[in-house]
C-alpha positions in Angstrom: 16.1 33.5 0.9 14.9 29.9 1.6 18.1 29.3 3.7 17.3 32.2 6.0 13.7 31.1 6.2 14.7 27.5 7.1 17.1 28.9 9.7 14.3 31.0 11.3 12.0 28.0 11.4 14.7 25.9 13.1 15.4 28.6 15.7 11.6 29.0 16.3 11.2 25.2 16.8 14.2 25.0 19.2 13.0 28.0 21.1 9.6 26.4 21.4 11.0 23.2 22.8 13.2 25.0 25.3 10.3 27.1 26.5 8.1 24.0 26.8 10.8 22.3 28.9 11.2 25.3 31.1 7.4 25.4 31.6 7.4 21.8 32.8 10.4 22.1 35.0 8.8 25.1 36.8 5.5 23.3 37.1 7.2 20.2 38.6 9.2 22.4 41.0 6.0 24.1 42.1 4.2 20.9 42.7 7.0 19.2 44.7 7.3 22.3 46.9 3.9 21.3 48.3 5.2 18.0 49.8 8.4 19.3 51.5 11.0 17.5 49.3 14.4 16.2 50.5 16.9 18.9 49.5 19.6 16.3 49.1 17.7 14.4 46.4 19.5 14.8 43.1 16.3 15.4 41.2 15.2 18.1 43.6 18.7 19.7 43.3 18.5 19.6 39.5 15.1 21.2 39.5 16.3 24.0 41.9 19.5 24.6 39.9 17.6 24.9 36.6 14.7 27.0 37.7 16.2 29.3 40.3 18.0 31.5 37.8 14.6 32.3 36.3 12.5 32.6 39.4 15.0 34.5 41.6 14.9 37.7 39.4 11.1 37.6 39.4 11.0 37.4 43.2 13.3 40.4 43.4 11.1 42.4 41.0 7.8 41.6 42.7 6.6 44.4 45.1 6.4 43.6 48.8 2.6 43.9 48.6 2.3 40.9 46.4 4.3 38.6 48.8 1.6 37.2 51.0 3.1 33.9 52.0 2.7 32.3 48.6 5.5 32.3 46.0 3.8 33.6 42.9 7.0 33.8 40.9 6.1 30.5 39.0 2.9 32.1 37.9 4.7 35.1 36.5 7.2 32.8 34.9 4.4 30.8 33.3 2.9 34.0 31.9 6.3 35.1 30.5 6.8 31.7 28.9 3.3 31.8 27.3 3.9 35.3 26.0 7.3 34.3 24.5 5.7 31.2 22.9 2.8 33.1 21.4 4.7 36.2 20.4 8.3 35.4 19.7 8.0 31.9 18.3 5.0 32.8 16.2 6.7 35.9 14.9 9.7 34.0 13.9 7.6 31.4 12.1 5.5 34.1 10.3 8.7 35.9 9.2 10.1 32.7 7.9 7.0 32.0 5.9 7.0 35.5 4.4 10.7 35.0 3.4 10.0 31.9 1.4 
């Protein structure tokens, strides 16, 4: 069972790194949106291309009453990422420890 346990630990660590990277990409995108970035800048294009697939569905789901001129989809994405890190990653690690 140690092989399955090690696999679960590896998956949990990779998932944790991916979620952390997504968190930072969304945070950087939210911060640069305050300064009116050049849309032709390759860094800005990269940020938009990597974060828009996550933020667009959140914007579609949000009710019209919560759209008051400020895009709160990054906040919802942050909460989802924190939930996944604290629930899914920790569950995988706990399961791996119990399998050893």
